[in-house]
TORVOGU-315793 format. One record per atom (N, C-alpha, C): x, z negated, y negated; residue number from 1. Coordinates in steps of 0.02 Angstrom, whole numbers, m for minus. Atoms other than C-alpha are relative to their C-alpha. Last residue first. Layout:
REM TORVOGU-315793
node x->X	z->Z	y->Y	n->NUM
...
This chain:
REM TORVOGU-315793
node x->70	z->6	y->23	n->155
node x->3251	z->m2285	y->2599	n->155
node x->m24	z->m70	y->18	n->155
node x->0	z->36	y->63	n->154
node x->3441	z->m2278	y->2610	n->154
node x->m70	z->m7	y->m29	n->154
node x->11	z->m46	y->54	n->153
node x->3436	z->m2142	y->2743	n->153
node x->m1	z->m34	y->m69	n->153
node x->m58	z->m45	y->2	n->152
node x->3515	z->m2257	y->2873	n->152
node x->m7	z->50	y->m57	n->152
node x->m57	z->37	y->25	n->151
node x->3384	z->m2390	y->2832	n->151
node x->61	z->45	y->m7	n->151
node x->7	z->17	y->70	n->150
node x->3241	z->m2267	y->2851	n->150
node x->61	z->m36	y->m29	n->150
node x->60	z->38	y->17	n->149
node x->3298	z->m2192	y->3015	n->149
node x->m1	z->m18	y->m74	n->149
node x->m3	z->67	y->30	n->148
node x->3429	z->m2057	y->3039	n->148
node x->m68	z->m31	y->m11	n->148
node x->20	z->m5	y->70	n->147
node x->3396	z->m1912	y->3158	n->147
node x->1	z->m70	y->m30	n->147
node x->m59	z->1	y->44	n->146
node x->3498	z->m1931	y->3319	n->146
node x->m17	z->8	y->m74	n->146
node x->m36	z->64	y->m5	n->145
node x->3349	z->m1982	y->3426	n->145
node x->59	z->m5	y->m47	n->145
node x->m54	z->2	y->m49	n->144
node x->3251	z->m1833	y->3365	n->144
node x->37	z->m66	y->m1	n->144
node x->m65	z->0	y->35	n->143
node x->3094	z->m1874	y->3265	n->143
node x->54	z->m2	y->53	n->143
node x->m32	z->64	y->17	n->142
node x->2946	z->m1836	y->3376	n->142
node x->65	z->11	y->m38	n->142
node x->m35	z->31	y->m55	n->141
node x->2857	z->m1670	y->3366	n->141
node x->32	z->m65	y->m21	n->141
node x->45	z->31	y->m49	n->140
node x->2735	z->m1578	y->3261	n->140
node x->35	z->m28	y->61	n->140
node x->69	z->16	y->17	n->139
node x->2861	z->m1468	y->3168	n->139
node x->m38	z->m29	y->59	n->139
node x->51	z->m48	y->m19	n->138
node x->3042	z->m1472	y->3220	n->138
node x->m69	z->m26	y->m15	n->138
node x->1	z->m12	y->m73	n->137
node x->3154	z->m1590	y->3124	n->137
node x->m57	z->47	y->14	n->137
node x->m6	z->m68	y->m25	n->136
node x->3205	z->m1622	y->2944	n->136
node x->4	z->0	y->76	n->136
node x->27	z->1	y->m68	n->135
node x->3151	z->m1778	y->2853	n->135
node x->m2	z->71	y->26	n->135
node x->m48	z->30	y->m46	n->134
node x->3263	z->m1798	y->2699	n->134
node x->m22	z->4	y->73	n->134
node x->27	z->17	y->m65	n->133
node x->3177	z->m1692	y->2566	n->133
node x->55	z->m26	y->46	n->133
node x->m3	z->72	y->m11	n->132
node x->3261	z->m1700	y->2397	n->132
node x->m28	z->m21	y->67	n->132
node x->m70	z->19	y->m11	n->131
node x->3299	z->m1512	y->2393	n->131
node x->7	z->m75	y->14	n->131
node x->m19	z->m22	y->m67	n->130
node x->3113	z->m1474	y->2415	n->130
node x->72	z->m21	y->16	n->130
node x->m12	z->m72	y->m4	n->129
node x->3080	z->m1577	y->2261	n->129
node x->17	z->18	y->72	n->129
node x->m69	z->m18	y->m14	n->128
node x->3002	z->m1749	y->2266	n->128
node x->6	z->76	y->m2	n->128
node x->m15	z->m71	y->m2	n->127
node x->2841	z->m1825	y->2197	n->127
node x->75	z->11	y->12	n->127
node x->m48	z->m19	y->50	n->126
node x->2819	z->m2008	y->2242	n->126
node x->13	z->75	y->7	n->126
node x->m29	z->m67	y->m3	n->125
node x->2667	z->m2071	y->2336	n->125
node x->48	z->11	y->m58	n->125
node x->m11	z->m31	y->66	n->124
node x->2623	z->m2255	y->2363	n->124
node x->34	z->68	y->10	n->124
node x->m40	z->m61	y->4	n->123
node x->2549	z->m2332	y->2521	n->123
node x->4	z->24	y->m72	n->123
node x->m8	z->m8	y->72	n->122
node x->2475	z->m2499	y->2576	n->122
node x->51	z->55	y->m10	n->122
node x->m54	z->m41	y->26	n->121
node x->2413	z->m2495	y->2755	n->121
node x->m2	z->3	y->m76	n->121
node x->3	z->2	y->73	n->120
node x->2310	z->m2628	y->2847	n->120
node x->60	z->38	y->m27	n->120
node x->m56	z->m34	y->35	n->119
node x->2281	z->m2591	y->3031	n->119
node x->m14	z->m3	y->m74	n->119
node x->1	z->5	y->72	n->118
node x->2175	z->m2700	y->3148	n->118
node x->62	z->35	y->m29	n->118
node x->68	z->15	y->20	n->117
node x->2128	z->m2677	y->3331	n->117
node x->m7	z->m6	y->m76	n->117
node x->3	z->29	y->67	n->116
node x->2284	z->m2589	y->3390	n->116
node x->m73	z->m11	y->m20	n->116
node x->33	z->m45	y->47	n->115
node x->2282	z->m2564	y->3578	n->115
node x->m6	z->m34	y->m68	n->115
node x->m48	z->m35	y->41	n->114
node x->2413	z->m2663	y->3675	n->114
node x->m31	z->53	y->m45	n->114
node x->m20	z->m61	y->m35	n->113
node x->2297	z->m2717	y->3817	n->113
node x->49	z->42	y->m41	n->113
node x->m41	z->18	y->m57	n->112
node x->2287	z->m2897	y->3750	n->112
node x->25	z->62	y->39	n->112
node x->37	z->36	y->m52	n->111
node x->2223	z->m2834	y->3582	n->111
node x->47	z->m12	y->59	n->111
node x->15	z->m32	y->m64	n->110
node x->2340	z->m2788	y->3441	n->110
node x->m43	z->m43	y->45	n->110
node x->20	z->52	y->m48	n->109
node x->2360	z->m2831	y->3256	n->109
node x->m26	z->35	y->62	n->109
node x->36	z->m19	y->m60	n->108
node x->2457	z->m2717	y->3136	n->108
node x->m18	z->m63	y->41	n->108
node x->7	z->60	y->m41	n->107
node x->2514	z->m2743	y->2958	n->107
node x->m45	z->19	y->58	n->107
node x->59	z->9	y->m42	n->106
node x->2575	z->m2584	y->2874	n->106
node x->4	z->m68	y->34	n->106
node x->m5	z->57	y->m46	n->105
node x->2694	z->m2553	y->2731	n->105
node x->m66	z->m4	y->39	n->105
node x->51	z->48	y->m13	n->104
node x->2717	z->m2395	y->2631	n->104
node x->19	z->m55	y->47	n->104
node x->m32	z->62	y->m23	n->103
node x->2815	z->m2258	y->2550	n->103
node x->m55	z->m50	y->14	n->103
node x->42	z->59	y->3	n->102
node x->2745	z->m2082	y->2532	n->102
node x->39	z->m58	y->30	n->102
node x->m20	z->49	y->m50	n->101
node x->2863	z->m1940	y->2494	n->101
node x->m44	z->m61	y->m11	n->101
node x->6	z->71	y->16	n->100
node x->2788	z->m1791	y->2406	n->100
node x->31	z->m41	y->56	n->100
node x->m22	z->48	y->m50	n->99
node x->2819	z->m1604	y->2403	n->99
node x->m7	z->m71	y->m27	n->99
node x->m36	z->56	y->30	n->98
node x->2717	z->m1485	y->2295	n->98
node x->16	z->m51	y->54	n->98
node x->m71	z->m1	y->m17	n->97
node x->2673	z->m1325	y->2390	n->97
node x->40	z->m56	y->m32	n->97
node x->m35	z->m37	y->52	n->96
node x->2503	z->m1296	y->2306	n->96
node x->76	z->2	y->12	n->96
node x->17	z->m71	y->m5	n->95
node x->2412	z->m1347	y->2465	n->95
node x->34	z->44	y->m52	n->95
node x->70	z->m15	y->10	n->94
node x->2502	z->m1515	y->2465	n->94
node x->m11	z->76	y->4	n->94
node x->15	z->m37	y->60	n->93
node x->2671	z->m1554	y->2539	n->93
node x->m75	z->14	y->m3	n->93
node x->50	z->m52	y->m11	n->92
node x->2723	z->m1689	y->2658	n->92
node x->m4	z->41	y->m64	n->92
node x->m4	z->m55	y->47	n->91
node x->2853	z->m1825	y->2680	n->91
node x->m52	z->52	y->19	n->91
node x->13	z->m66	y->m27	n->90
node x->2830	z->m1993	y->2763	n->90
node x->3	z->51	y->m56	n->90
node x->1	z->m52	y->51	n->89
node x->2898	z->m2166	y->2735	n->89
node x->m18	z->64	y->36	n->89
node x->m3	z->m70	y->m19	n->88
node x->2873	z->m2324	y->2833	n->88
node x->7	z->44	y->m61	n->88
node x->m8	z->m38	y->61	n->87
node x->2881	z->m2512	y->2836	n->87
node x->10	z->72	y->21	n->87
node x->m39	z->m62	y->0	n->86
node x->2806	z->m2603	y->2983	n->86
node x->9	z->24	y->m72	n->86
node x->m2	z->m26	y->68	n->85
node x->2735	z->m2776	y->3017	n->85
node x->51	z->58	y->m1	n->85
node x->m61	z->m34	y->19	n->84
node x->2688	z->m2817	y->3197	n->84
node x->m8	z->23	y->m72	n->84
node x->m3	z->m34	y->65	n->83
node x->2560	z->m2939	y->3264	n->83
node x->69	z->31	y->m12	n->83
node x->36	z->m64	y->m8	n->82
node x->2507	z->m2999	y->3438	n->82
node x->2	z->41	y->m65	n->82
node x->62	z->3	y->m38	n->81
node x->2634	z->m3141	y->3450	n->81
node x->m30	z->69	y->9	n->81
node x->13	z->65	y->m28	n->80
node x->2763	z->m3115	y->3314	n->80
node x->m66	z->1	y->37	n->80
node x->47	z->2	y->m56	n->79
node x->2839	z->m2964	y->3229	n->79
node x->m8	z->m73	y->21	n->79
node x->7	z->68	y->m28	n->78
node x->2935	z->m2915	y->3072	n->78
node x->m50	z->3	y->57	n->78
node x->m17	z->48	y->53	n->77
node x->2997	z->m2759	y->2979	n->77
node x->m1	z->m71	y->28	n->77
node x->23	z->68	y->m10	n->76
node x->3002	z->m2628	y->3117	n->76
node x->23	z->m44	y->m57	n->76
node x->m52	z->48	y->m16	n->75
node x->3038	z->m2455	y->3048	n->75
node x->m31	z->m70	y->7	n->75
node x->21	z->71	y->3	n->74
node x->2927	z->m2302	y->3038	n->74
node x->59	z->m44	y->19	n->74
node x->m48	z->46	y->m30	n->73
node x->2977	z->m2121	y->2999	n->73
node x->m25	z->m71	y->m11	n->73
node x->3	z->72	y->11	n->72
node x->2844	z->m1988	y->2969	n->72
node x->58	z->m36	y->34	n->72
node x->m50	z->29	y->m44	n->71
node x->2840	z->m1799	y->2950	n->71
node x->9	z->m73	y->m20	n->71
node x->m9	z->73	y->m1	n->70
node x->2689	z->m1709	y->2877	n->70
node x->54	z->m19	y->51	n->70
node x->m69	z->9	y->m25	n->69
node x->2704	z->m1519	y->2862	n->69
node x->22	z->m73	y->m2	n->69
node x->m28	z->m53	y->m42	n->68
node x->2543	z->m1521	y->2760	n->68
node x->73	z->m12	y->18	n->68
node x->m70	z->20	y->m1	n->67
node x->2454	z->m1675	y->2693	n->67
node x->37	z->45	y->49	n->67
node x->m24	z->m1	y->69	n->66
node x->2284	z->m1597	y->2651	n->66
node x->74	z->m20	y->m6	n->66
node x->20	z->m64	y->31	n->65
node x->2220	z->m1546	y->2823	n->65
node x->27	z->5	y->m71	n->65
node x->m49	z->m52	y->m18	n->64
node x->2324	z->m1687	y->2897	n->64
node x->m22	z->70	y->m20	n->64
node x->m68	z->15	y->24	n->63
node x->2227	z->m1820	y->2803	n->63
node x->47	z->58	y->13	n->63
node x->m3	z->m15	y->71	n->62
node x->2058	z->m1741	y->2834	n->62
node x->69	z->m11	y->m30	n->62
node x->11	z->m72	y->6	n->61
node x->2084	z->m1740	y->3022	n->61
node x->5	z->20	y->m74	n->61
node x->m64	z->m34	y->m13	n->60
node x->2158	z->m1915	y->3012	n->60
node x->m6	z->75	y->m5	n->60
node x->m48	z->16	y->53	n->59
node x->2001	z->m1986	y->2929	n->59
node x->65	z->39	y->10	n->59
node x->23	z->m34	y->60	n->58
node x->1881	z->m1898	y->3049	n->58
node x->49	z->m10	y->m58	n->58
node x->m10	z->m72	y->m11	n->57
node x->1980	z->m1954	y->3201	n->57
node x->m19	z->38	y->m63	n->57
node x->m72	z->m10	y->3	n->56
node x->1986	z->m2133	y->3134	n->56
node x->16	z->75	y->8	n->56
node x->m18	z->1	y->71	n->55
node x->1799	z->m2127	y->3100	n->55
node x->75	z->10	y->m9	n->55
node x->25	z->m62	y->31	n->54
node x->1766	z->m2074	y->3281	n->54
node x->18	z->4	y->m75	n->54
node x->m38	z->m60	y->m16	n->53
node x->1887	z->m2211	y->3341	n->53
node x->m29	z->64	y->m31	n->53
node x->17	z->m35	y->m61	n->52
node x->1802	z->m2355	y->3253	n->52
node x->37	z->65	y->10	n->52
node x->11	z->40	y->m60	n->51
node x->1805	z->m2427	y->3078	n->51
node x->m21	z->45	y->57	n->51
node x->22	z->m39	y->m57	n->50
node x->1879	z->m2353	y->2919	n->50
node x->m12	z->m48	y->58	n->50
node x->13	z->46	y->m55	n->49
node x->1908	z->m2424	y->2745	n->49
node x->m33	z->39	y->56	n->49
node x->50	z->m23	y->m48	n->48
node x->1989	z->m2312	y->2615	n->48
node x->m6	z->m51	y->57	n->48
node x->64	z->29	y->20	n->47
node x->2080	z->m2385	y->2464	n->47
node x->m57	z->22	y->46	n->47
node x->5	z->m5	y->73	n->46
node x->2256	z->m2362	y->2535	n->46
node x->m66	z->m33	y->m21	n->46
node x->m52	z->m48	y->14	n->45
node x->2219	z->m2358	y->2722	n->45
node x->m5	z->17	y->m75	n->45
node x->m1	z->m12	y->72	n->44
node x->2119	z->m2511	y->2773	n->44
node x->60	z->45	y->m11	n->44
node x->m56	z->m21	y->41	n->43
node x->2078	z->m2500	y->2955	n->43
node x->m14	z->m10	y->m74	n->43
node x->15	z->2	y->72	n->42
node x->1964	z->m2582	y->3083	n->42
node x->64	z->15	y->m38	n->42
node x->m56	z->16	y->44	n->41
node x->1972	z->m2538	y->3268	n->41
node x->m21	z->4	y->m74	n->41
node x->29	z->26	y->62	n->40
node x->1803	z->m2531	y->3358	n->40
node x->54	z->m20	y->m52	n->40
node x->59	z->m39	y->20	n->39
node x->1856	z->m2419	y->3503	n->39
node x->m32	z->m22	y->m66	n->39
node x->60	z->22	y->m35	n->38
node x->2026	z->m2505	y->3503	n->38
node x->m59	z->42	y->m22	n->38
node x->39	z->50	y->36	n->37
node x->2169	z->m2400	y->3436	n->37
node x->m60	z->m22	y->41	n->37
node x->m42	z->59	y->6	n->36
node x->2304	z->m2301	y->3525	n->36
node x->m34	z->m59	y->m33	n->36
node x->1	z->35	y->m65	n->35
node x->2173	z->m2174	y->3581	n->35
node x->45	z->m62	y->m1	n->35
node x->54	z->49	y->m1	n->34
node x->2149	z->m2125	y->3397	n->34
node x->m2	z->m40	y->65	n->34
node x->m21	z->59	y->37	n->33
node x->2319	z->m2038	y->3395	n->33
node x->m52	z->m56	y->6	n->33
node x->m52	z->33	y->m39	n->32
node x->2265	z->m1917	y->3531	n->32
node x->22	z->m65	y->m34	n->32
node x->32	z->27	y->m60	n->31
node x->2103	z->m1870	y->3445	n->31
node x->50	z->m38	y->43	n->31
node x->42	z->59	y->13	n->30
node x->2192	z->m1853	y->3276	n->30
node x->m31	z->m31	y->63	n->30
node x->57	z->m14	y->m42	n->29
node x->2332	z->m1738	y->3336	n->29
node x->m47	z->m59	y->m3	n->29
node x->55	z->m20	y->44	n->28
node x->2464	z->m1742	y->3199	n->28
node x->m61	z->24	y->40	n->28
node x->34	z->m55	y->m34	n->27
node x->2598	z->m1752	y->3335	n->27
node x->m54	z->30	y->m45	n->27
node x->m34	z->m64	y->15	n->26
node x->2703	z->m1853	y->3211	n->26
node x->m29	z->58	y->40	n->26
node x->24	z->m26	y->64	n->25
node x->2573	z->m1993	y->3223	n->25
node x->33	z->67	y->m17	n->25
node x->69	z->m22	y->m7	n->24
node x->2612	z->m2015	y->3408	n->24
node x->m26	z->30	y->m65	n->24
node x->2	z->m62	y->m39	n->23
node x->2800	z->m2020	y->3384	n->23
node x->m71	z->27	y->6	n->23
node x->m30	z->m54	y->40	n->22
node x->2786	z->m2149	y->3246	n->22
node x->m5	z->66	y->36	n->22
node x->49	z->m16	y->52	n->21
node x->2669	z->m2257	y->3350	n->21
node x->24	z->56	y->m44	n->21
node x->54	z->m35	y->m34	n->20
node x->2788	z->m2249	y->3499	n->20
node x->m54	z->20	y->m50	n->20
node x->m22	z->m69	y->m12	n->19
node x->2932	z->m2294	y->3383	n->19
node x->m54	z->40	y->36	n->19
node x->m4	z->m34	y->64	n->18
node x->2838	z->m2448	y->3319	n->18
node x->21	z->73	y->10	n->18
node x->69	z->m12	y->21	n->17
node x->2792	z->m2502	y->3495	n->17
node x->m1	z->39	y->m66	n->17
node x->26	z->m57	y->m40	n->16
node x->2973	z->m2481	y->3553	n->16
node x->m71	z->17	y->m21	n->16
node x->m36	z->m59	y->23	n->15
node x->3034	z->m2594	y->3411	n->15
node x->m25	z->62	y->36	n->15
node x->26	z->m16	y->67	n->14
node x->2900	z->m2722	y->3452	n->14
node x->33	z->63	y->m27	n->14
node x->65	z->m32	y->m8	n->13
node x->2946	z->m2713	y->3637	n->13
node x->m32	z->17	y->m67	n->13
node x->m4	z->m64	y->m36	n->12
node x->3132	z->m2742	y->3606	n->12
node x->m69	z->34	y->5	n->12
node x->m34	z->m49	y->44	n->11
node x->3112	z->m2876	y->3473	n->11
node x->0	z->68	y->33	n->11
node x->m70	z->20	y->8	n->10
node x->2987	z->m2964	y->3587	n->10
node x->30	z->50	y->m49	n->10
node x->m55	z->m47	y->10	n->9
node x->2799	z->m2943	y->3573	n->9
node x->67	z->m35	y->m4	n->9
node x->m39	z->16	y->60	n->8
node x->2665	z->m3056	y->3646	n->8
node x->63	z->44	y->m3	n->8
node x->m19	z->66	y->25	n->7
node x->2580	z->m2938	y->3661	n->7
node x->7	z->m50	y->56	n->7
node x->58	z->42	y->15	n->6
node x->2580	z->m2771	y->3750	n->6
node x->24	z->m67	y->m26	n->6
node x->11	z->m2	y->72	n->5
node x->2712	z->m2634	y->3752	n->5
node x->m64	z->m37	y->m19	n->5
node x->m54	z->34	y->35	n->4
node x->2783	z->m2672	y->3926	n->4
node x->m12	z->m3	y->m76	n->4
node x->8	z->72	y->m5	n->3
node x->2617	z->m2630	y->4010	n->3
node x->53	z->m37	y->m41	n->3
node x->m25	z->29	y->m62	n->2
node x->2629	z->m2452	y->3951	n->2
node x->m5	z->m76	y->m4	n->2
node x->m66	z->27	y->7	n->1
node x->2516	z->m2392	y->3814	n->1
node x->22	z->m31	y->66	n->1
C-alpha cells in the first residue's frame, strides 16, 4: 500500500483504503489479495477462522472456485486510528447457475505499514434472479468509477 493509506486514517485515506480493498478483491487473485494482509493476519469470515497468508490464499482459492463471476462493492461505514468498518455486498453464482447476493459488514485493524492484521466479517446470502443482479462490469476488474456504489443502488 502507498504511504498515504496507513494509519491513522482520515476520511479521505479510509475511503481510498476501502476502494483499494474492493479493487483488489475483484481481481479474484488470492496470492495478490493476500499481500494486503500481515503475514500472521487473523480472520473470521462467517464461521471460518483463518490465520496467516498461506491460509488466506487457500481460503480465497476455495471461495472463488465456488463463488463464480464474483463482483464486490464495499463502502466505508466508520473509521478511527488504525481501524476501519466497512459494509459490502457482492454477487456471484454457484455451479448450478443460481445467483446470490451476499450482504455483510467487516471490521478491519491495520499495522503501521497499512497491512491488515485483523479482519472480522459477518455475511448473509440472499438468492436473487439474474434479472435482479445490479453489479455489471467486466469480469475480474475494478468497478468502473461511474458504476453506482451501495448507497446509490439502495443497498
